[in-house]
N, C-alpha and C positions, 0 to 999 in steps of 0.2 A: 935569429934575432927577429923580434916582432916590431913591425912598423905601425904607427897609428897616423891616420890622416883624418882631419875634421874639416868638412866643407860646410860653410855657412852660406846658403845661397837661396835663390828663388826657385820655384817649382820647375819652370821651363829649363833653367840651366841645369838642375839636377837630372832631369829627364835626358837632356843632351849629353851630360857626362856619362850616365848609365848606358845610353845608346852606343856611345863610342867605346867605353871601357869594356862592356860585355858583348859588343858586336850584335846588339839586338836589332830587330828588323824595323823598318819604318812603320809597319803595321802595329808593332808593339808601342812605338812612340805615340802614335795617334790614338791608341786605345787606353794608354796610361793616363790617369788623371794627375793634375798638379797636386803636390803635397799641400796639406794645411799649414797654417802658421805653427811654428815650433815643432814640426814633425821631425822624427829621427828615423833614418834608414840605416840599417846595419849591413855592412859589407865586410866579409872576412876572407882570410886566406887559410886554406887547409891543405897541407901537403903540396904547396906550390900552386894550388888551384884557387882562383878567386870565386867567391860565392856571394850572390845577392840574397841575403836573408830577409829582405823586405822591410816593412815598417815595424819598428818596435815601439813607436809612440806616434799617435796622431795620424792614423791611416786615412788617406783621402776618401771622400765620398765617391761612390762609383758614378760614372757618367751614365746619363739616361740615353738609352738607344731608342730612337724614334723612327 
């Protein structure tokens, strides 16, 4: 059975969700940019494994490293 979950949220909340859901590191959280308005991030499940497929629309601009 396939489940679909649609989160409509702000960028920081999405980053917090991904951090917890995929057990990403704090370093990932700090390096990941907030998503742009109307961005879509695709998360799927294949053979019981959750996969972060990244942005399929509205990828955020990369952070400048100074």
